[in-house]
C-alpha positions as CSV (number, residue, x, y, z in Angstrom):
1,M,-0.1,-0.1,0.4
2,N,1.3,3.5,-1.3
3,A,1.4,6.8,1.7
4,R,-1.2,8.2,0.3
5,N,-3.6,5.3,0.3
6,A,-2.1,4.6,4.0
7,I,-3.1,8.2,5.2
8,D,-6.4,8.2,3.0
9,D,-7.1,5.0,5.0
10,E,-6.9,6.6,8.9
11,R,-8.7,9.2,7.8
12,W,-11.7,7.6,7.0
13,M,-11.2,4.8,9.6
14,R,-11.0,8.4,12.2
15,Q,-14.5,9.3,10.3
16,A,-15.8,5.9,11.5
17,L,-14.5,6.1,14.8
18,A,-16.4,9.2,15.5
19,L,-18.9,7.8,14.8
20,A,-19.1,4.6,16.5
21,E,-18.5,7.2,19.5
22,S,-21.9,8.5,18.6
23,V,-23.4,5.5,20.1
24,M,-21.5,5.0,23.5
25,Y,-24.6,4.6,25.6
26,I,-26.2,2.3,23.9
27,T,-24.5,-1.1,22.2
28,A,-23.5,-2.6,26.0
29,P,-22.9,-5.8,26.0
30,N,-22.5,-5.4,22.2
31,P,-18.7,-2.8,20.8
32,R,-19.5,0.4,20.1
33,V,-18.5,0.1,16.3
34,A,-19.0,2.4,12.9
35,C,-19.0,1.4,9.0
36,L,-18.2,3.9,6.4
37,I,-18.9,2.7,3.2
38,V,-16.9,5.0,0.4
39,R,-16.1,4.9,-3.4
40,D,-13.9,6.9,-5.3
41,G,-13.1,9.1,-2.1
42,Q,-17.1,9.4,-1.9
43,L,-18.9,8.4,1.5
44,L,-21.8,6.4,0.0
45,A,-23.3,5.4,3.3
46,S,-22.5,5.2,6.8
47,G,-23.9,3.0,9.8
48,A,-23.5,2.1,13.7
49,T,-24.3,-0.7,15.9
50,Q,-27.5,-0.4,17.2
51,V,-29.1,-1.6,20.6
52,A,-28.2,-5.5,21.6
53,G,-29.9,-7.9,19.2
54,G,-30.5,-4.7,16.7
55,P,-28.5,-4.6,13.3
56,H,-24.6,-4.2,13.3
57,A,-23.1,-1.5,11.9
58,E,-22.4,-3.1,8.7
59,V,-25.7,-3.9,8.1
60,M,-26.8,-0.2,8.7
61,A,-25.0,1.1,6.5
62,L,-25.7,-1.3,3.6
63,R,-29.4,-0.8,4.6
64,Q,-28.3,3.0,4.5
65,A,-26.9,2.5,1.3
66,A,-29.3,0.4,-0.4
67,G,-32.3,3.4,0.3
68,R,-29.8,6.4,-1.5
69,G,-29.6,3.4,-4.7
70,L,-26.5,3.2,-3.9
71,D,-24.5,0.1,-3.4
72,A,-20.8,-1.4,-1.9
73,A,-19.8,-3.2,-5.1
74,G,-16.5,-2.2,-6.0
75,A,-16.2,0.0,-2.7
76,T,-13.7,0.4,0.2
77,V,-15.8,0.0,3.2
78,Y,-14.1,1.0,6.6
79,V,-15.2,-1.4,9.9
80,T,-14.1,-0.8,13.3
81,L,-14.1,-4.3,14.5
82,E,-13.7,-7.2,12.7
83,P,-16.8,-8.7,11.1
84,C,-18.6,-11.2,12.6
85,S,-18.5,-14.6,11.4
86,H,-21.0,-16.6,13.4
87,Y,-24.4,-16.6,14.6
88,G,-25.0,-14.9,17.9
89,R,-28.0,-12.3,18.2
90,T,-27.8,-11.2,14.3
91,P,-26.5,-13.5,11.6
92,P,-22.9,-13.0,10.4
93,C,-21.6,-9.6,9.3
94,A,-18.6,-10.8,7.1
95,D,-21.7,-12.7,5.7
96,A,-23.7,-9.3,4.1
97,L,-20.3,-7.9,3.4
98,I,-18.9,-10.8,0.9
99,A,-22.7,-10.4,-0.8
100,A,-22.2,-6.6,-1.0
101,R,-19.2,-7.7,-3.4
102,P,-17.0,-4.2,-2.2
103,A,-13.6,-4.4,-3.7
104,R,-11.7,-4.1,-0.3
105,V,-12.4,-3.8,3.3
106,V,-10.2,-2.2,6.5
107,V,-10.5,-3.4,9.8
108,A,-9.1,-1.2,13.0
109,M,-9.4,-4.1,15.2
110,R,-9.8,-8.0,15.4
111,D,-12.3,-9.2,16.9
112,P,-11.4,-10.4,20.2
113,N,-14.2,-12.5,21.2
114,P,-13.1,-16.1,20.7
115,L,-16.8,-17.2,18.3
116,V,-15.0,-14.4,15.5
117,G,-11.3,-14.2,16.5
118,G,-10.1,-13.0,13.0
119,Q,-12.4,-16.0,11.5
120,G,-14.5,-12.8,9.9
121,I,-11.4,-11.0,8.3
122,A,-10.0,-14.9,6.7
123,K,-13.8,-15.3,5.6
124,L,-13.9,-11.9,3.2
125,R,-10.1,-12.7,2.2
126,A,-11.2,-15.7,1.4
127,A,-14.5,-14.5,-1.0
128,G,-11.6,-12.6,-2.9
129,I,-11.8,-9.1,-1.3
130,E,-8.6,-8.0,-0.1
131,V,-8.8,-6.7,3.4
132,T,-6.2,-4.3,4.9
133,T,-5.9,-4.7,9.3
134,M,-5.0,-2.3,11.5
135,V,-5.6,1.0,11.1
136,C,-5.6,2.8,14.3
137,A,-6.0,-0.1,16.1
138,A,-5.0,1.7,19.2
139,Q,-7.9,4.6,19.1
140,A,-11.2,1.6,18.1
141,L,-9.2,-0.5,21.7
142,A,-9.9,3.0,23.3
143,L,-13.7,3.3,22.3
144,N,-14.1,-0.7,23.5
145,P,-11.6,-1.2,26.5
146,G,-14.3,-2.5,28.5
147,F,-15.7,-5.5,25.1
148,V,-11.7,-6.4,24.6
149,A,-11.3,-7.0,28.6
150,R,-13.9,-9.2,29.1
151,M,-13.7,-11.2,25.8
152,T,-9.5,-12.1,26.7
153,R,-9.1,-11.4,31.0
154,K,-12.8,-12.0,31.3
155,T,-13.5,-9.5,33.6
156,P,-14.8,-6.4,32.7
157,W,-12.9,-2.5,32.4
158,L,-12.7,-0.9,35.4
159,W,-12.6,3.4,36.6
160,L,-12.2,4.9,39.4
161,K,-13.9,8.2,39.6
162,L,-12.7,10.7,42.1
163,A,-13.7,14.3,43.2
164,A,-10.6,15.8,45.4
165,S,-9.0,19.0,46.6
166,L,-5.4,19.7,45.6
167,D,-4.3,18.0,48.6
168,G,-5.6,14.7,47.9
169,R,-8.4,15.3,49.8
170,I,-12.6,13.8,49.4
171,A,-13.8,14.7,52.4
172,L,-13.1,17.2,56.2
173,D,-12.2,15.6,58.6
174,N,-16.3,15.6,59.6
175,G,-17.3,13.7,56.9
176,Q,-18.6,16.6,54.6
177,S,-18.0,16.3,50.5
178,Q,-20.3,18.0,49.1
179,W,-19.3,19.6,47.1
180,I,-15.8,20.1,46.4
181,T,-15.9,20.0,42.8
182,G,-18.2,22.2,40.6
183,P,-21.7,21.5,38.8
184,A,-19.9,21.5,35.3
185,A,-17.1,18.2,36.6
186,R,-20.4,16.6,38.6
187,A,-22.1,16.9,35.1
188,D,-19.7,15.9,33.1
189,G,-19.3,12.1,35.8
190,H,-22.4,11.8,34.4
191,H,-21.4,10.8,31.2
192,W,-19.0,8.3,32.0
193,R,-22.0,7.0,34.5
194,A,-24.1,6.6,31.1
195,R,-21.7,4.5,28.8
196,S,-20.8,2.6,32.0
197,C,-22.5,-1.2,32.5
198,V,-22.9,-0.9,36.0
199,V,-21.9,2.0,38.7
200,L,-20.8,0.4,41.4
201,T,-20.9,2.0,45.5
202,G,-19.8,0.6,49.0
203,S,-22.6,0.5,51.7
204,G,-20.2,3.1,53.4
205,T,-21.4,5.5,50.5
206,V,-24.8,4.5,50.7
207,R,-25.4,4.6,54.6
208,A,-23.1,8.6,54.7
209,D,-25.2,10.1,51.9
210,D,-27.8,7.7,50.3
211,P,-27.5,8.8,46.7
212,Q,-29.4,8.0,43.7
213,M,-26.3,6.5,41.3
214,N,-28.3,7.4,38.6
215,V,-27.8,9.2,35.0
216,R,-28.7,12.9,34.9
217,H,-27.4,15.6,32.4
218,V,-27.2,12.9,30.0
219,D,-29.9,11.4,27.7
220,T,-29.7,8.0,27.6
221,A,-32.0,4.3,26.5
222,R,-30.3,2.1,28.3
223,P,-29.5,3.5,31.9
224,P,-26.3,1.8,33.9
225,A,-27.3,-1.6,36.3
226,K,-26.1,-0.5,40.0
227,A,-24.3,-2.2,42.1
228,I,-23.2,-2.2,45.9
229,I,-20.7,-3.6,47.6
230,D,-22.0,-4.4,51.2
231,T,-19.9,-7.4,52.8
232,R,-22.7,-7.9,56.0
233,F,-25.5,-6.7,54.6
234,E,-26.1,-3.9,56.2
235,V,-28.1,-1.7,53.6
236,D,-31.2,0.3,54.2
237,E,-34.1,-0.8,52.4
238,N,-35.2,2.2,51.8
239,A,-32.5,3.7,50.2
240,R,-32.7,6.2,47.3
241,I,-30.6,4.2,45.3
242,F,-33.5,0.6,45.0
243,D,-35.3,2.8,42.4
244,G,-36.6,0.3,40.0
245,T,-33.1,-0.1,37.9
246,K,-31.3,-3.1,37.9
247,T,-29.7,-3.5,41.3
248,W,-26.9,-6.0,42.4
249,V,-25.6,-6.7,46.2
250,F,-22.7,-8.0,46.7
251,T,-22.5,-9.8,50.4
252,K,-21.2,-12.4,52.3
253,L,-23.8,-12.2,54.2
254,S,-27.2,-13.1,53.4
255,D,-30.9,-13.0,54.8
256,K,-33.7,-14.6,52.4
257,A,-36.1,-12.6,54.4
258,K,-34.7,-9.2,52.8
259,A,-33.2,-10.2,50.1
260,A,-37.1,-11.3,49.5
261,R,-38.3,-8.0,49.9
262,L,-35.4,-6.3,47.6
263,A,-36.4,-8.6,44.9
264,D,-40.1,-6.7,44.3
265,R,-37.9,-4.0,43.6
266,N,-35.4,-5.4,40.9
267,V,-32.2,-6.5,42.8
268,Q,-30.2,-9.3,43.1
269,V,-28.5,-10.2,45.8
270,V,-25.4,-12.1,45.5
271,E,-23.7,-14.1,47.5
272,M,-19.6,-13.9,47.3
273,P,-17.1,-15.6,48.5
274,A,-14.7,-13.4,51.7
275,S,-11.9,-12.5,51.4
276,G,-10.3,-10.8,54.6
277,G,-13.2,-10.1,56.2
278,R,-14.8,-8.7,53.2
279,V,-16.4,-9.9,49.7
280,D,-13.6,-11.2,47.4
281,L,-13.4,-8.0,45.0
282,P,-11.9,-10.5,42.2
283,S,-14.6,-12.8,42.2
284,V,-17.1,-9.8,41.7
285,M,-15.3,-8.4,38.4
286,R,-15.5,-12.6,37.2
287,W,-19.0,-12.4,37.9
288,L,-19.7,-9.3,36.1
289,G,-17.3,-10.5,33.6
290,E,-19.7,-13.5,33.3
291,H,-23.0,-11.2,33.4
292,E,-22.1,-9.3,29.9
293,V,-21.1,-6.1,31.9
294,N,-18.0,-4.4,29.9
295,E,-17.4,-1.1,31.9
296,V,-17.6,-0.1,35.8
297,H,-17.7,3.1,36.8
298,V,-17.1,3.4,40.5
299,E,-18.5,6.3,43.4
300,A,-16.6,5.2,46.7
301,G,-15.4,6.3,49.7
302,S,-11.9,5.9,50.3
303,R,-11.9,1.9,52.5
304,L,-13.7,0.9,49.1
305,S,-11.6,2.1,46.6
306,G,-8.0,1.6,48.2
307,A,-9.3,-2.1,48.6
308,L,-10.4,-1.9,44.5
309,L,-6.4,-0.8,44.2
310,Q,-5.7,-3.2,46.4
311,A,-6.8,-6.2,44.5
312,Q,-5.5,-4.9,41.0
313,C,-9.6,-4.8,39.9
314,V,-8.5,-0.8,39.3
315,D,-7.5,0.2,35.4
316,E,-7.8,3.4,35.1
317,L,-8.4,6.6,37.5
318,L,-10.5,9.3,36.5
319,V,-9.7,12.2,38.9
320,Y,-11.7,15.1,39.0
321,T,-9.5,17.7,41.0
322,A,-10.6,21.1,42.6
323,P,-8.2,23.9,43.2
324,V,-9.2,23.7,47.0
325,L,-7.0,23.2,49.8
326,L,-8.6,21.4,52.7
327,G,-6.3,21.2,55.1
328,P,-7.0,17.3,57.3
329,G,-9.4,14.9,55.8
330,M,-10.4,12.2,54.2
331,G,-7.8,11.2,51.6
332,M,-8.6,9.1,48.1
333,A,-8.0,5.7,49.2
334,C,-7.0,3.9,52.1
335,L,-3.7,2.1,51.5
336,P,-1.1,0.5,53.4
337,A,2.3,2.3,53.7
338,L,4.9,0.8,51.2
339,E,8.1,0.1,52.0
340,D,9.5,0.9,48.7
341,L,8.2,3.0,45.5
342,A,8.8,0.2,43.2
343,Q,5.8,-1.6,45.0
344,A,3.9,1.9,43.7
345,Q,0.9,1.0,41.2
346,R,1.7,3.1,38.0
347,F,-0.6,4.7,36.2
348,E,-0.2,6.7,32.8
349,F,-1.7,10.2,32.3
350,I,-3.3,9.7,28.9
351,D,-6.1,13.4,29.3
352,T,-6.1,16.2,30.8
353,Q,-8.8,18.5,30.8
354,S,-10.1,21.3,32.2
355,V,-14.1,21.5,33.5
356,A,-13.7,24.7,34.7
357,P,-13.4,26.0,37.5
358,D,-11.9,22.1,38.2
359,L,-9.7,19.7,36.1
360,R,-10.1,16.1,35.0
361,L,-7.7,13.7,35.2
362,R,-7.3,10.2,33.4
363,A,-4.9,7.5,34.2
364,R,-5.0,4.6,33.3
365,H,-2.5,1.5,34.5
366,I,0.1,1.3,32.6
367,E,0.7,-2.4,32.4
368,R,-3.4,-3.2,32.5
369,W,-3.4,-1.3,29.5
370,K,-0.4,-2.7,27.7
371,A,-1.9,-6.1,27.9
372,L,-5.2,-5.4,25.8
373,L,-3.2,-3.4,23.5
374,Q,-0.8,-6.8,22.8
375,T,-3.7,-8.6,22.0
376,V,-5.5,-6.0,19.9
377,Q,-1.8,-5.9,18.0
378,T,-1.0,-9.6,18.1
379,G,-4.4,-9.9,16.7
380,N,-3.2,-9.0,13.2
381,I,-3.2,-12.5,11.2
382,E,-1.8,-10.8,7.9
């Protein structure tokens, strides 16, 4: 491929990724995928994956083309994830593309689903269609880290949201925390709730703040489920978090009568193994992965935040920092003292954005991100 074609491929793929981002809130447990059909430098049609059970991106684009009296014969198709090759909730997209007879298909990254895993690409090539892979693969992964994580390591991608002062306090010594950051930061945080599959908190936060943990400030037809880590099953049955949205309570103790009452409010109580006297958090992550959860958004107190970090469950930090100093108070995460800096968990800043008057920082766990990226990169079957 010449340099000009490579530049064009990247330009069109970035446009496809932007379209995939437009369905951020609706596709779970499926990945966010988009497809463009291009001929002679002109966009003929485009489409993005719909709600689970609905059409995938390739089918949406082909339908749009047909509706305009156009077809994909001889065109180049750009798709942000390898076309599926198996029957799931919908028929194989690879078959739909083969029937449409494009000259070429450009794929951002290989599908990590073991039911696909290169078979869609192989199927297209066997049909005589030229396939180019790994175009903007890292950007495609960034759009779907949870799907890739669930398919490869069997657990979701988890980000820990924190709102803190410049000196790292999330609350005063007396527990007061509302509000350290401003309205813009709080509204921005709802985008991250909306894109997640589950909003997770701890029983201490429910007891202290009685939060709703729902999505506001963002329109979404697919509200995320809620989850509470509640080791001793002490949560108040009348807490505002129990609003009829699907909710899971993870505990090591169970009161069958209380669980039955909560079940009437769409709450499932899940007994989990214990570790160190508390709910075993890696077991919770595996359970969520088994239940098709791609992304977990955590808003919790310092104890649960620290426990998740210690259990190696945190993939990303989402930190809203306010330009204030609070002095003595509650730190961001309750962690044990380290004897050596080499023991520290290392994160890498990937984004800094002003949400005036505050600052939003994003940092990924270096090794956990590299593991997913390596999976995507070594998935190249060229």
